[in-house]
Phi, psi and omega in degrees: 000136180274118184258002180302312179298322179295316180295321179295317178300315181296321178296312180296317178299320180290324177296315180299318179297316181298312181291324176298314179297319178298317180293320176298318180295314184291332185294334179270352182260149177235119177293143182251137178226098184057235182274009183245160168236149178268110175288325178220136171210120172277099186295341176290330183257308182264105183282327180197164177229140178229133178240122181276168181302327181281001179092358179291129182254126181244148173248146168248110182264152170299127182306335179295344185249008183291342178279359184260147177278143176242136180246127181250142172227147178226148182208167175267342181244151180294119177058025178200170177065043185295140183258158176281145174276181181301338180274003178083003183245156179281345177244133175251126185255125172263111185297154180290142174044055177269052180074027179291122180283138179300135177063024175250165175277120185224193173051058182273153177209155173232134180204156175259004182295154178283331185230141177226126179250135175242126181235147177224125183053038178081356182259137178287115180255342177203134176225109181260146176223142178295139179304325187292344181250357179271127178268131179289000000 
């Protein structure tokens, strides 16, 4: 009897179970970055976030996405009440491939807002919230 298909099926099933369990565990957790927590983070695109003492927030992007534009919005309320940036607009655009070094911290911003949204191609890739406004 050929047991290869059965072994392959069991292997694939165990992988799916493992990754499903990992995703469920991670979905209830929020990574912390200085005074912020990540409500959403696409780990395939945003590899890490760093917040300096002066409040400057940096992203470390997957090098495969450095050619992409990032659009930021900030607000004091969750998903509403967007504020203008220093340029007088509600959206701040981080241009694509502006000399971003691969695997380096780039795309920095400073804000006093409670929430910061980062979008790429219309998709929310990172949503930060100040710990002081997040309810457990």
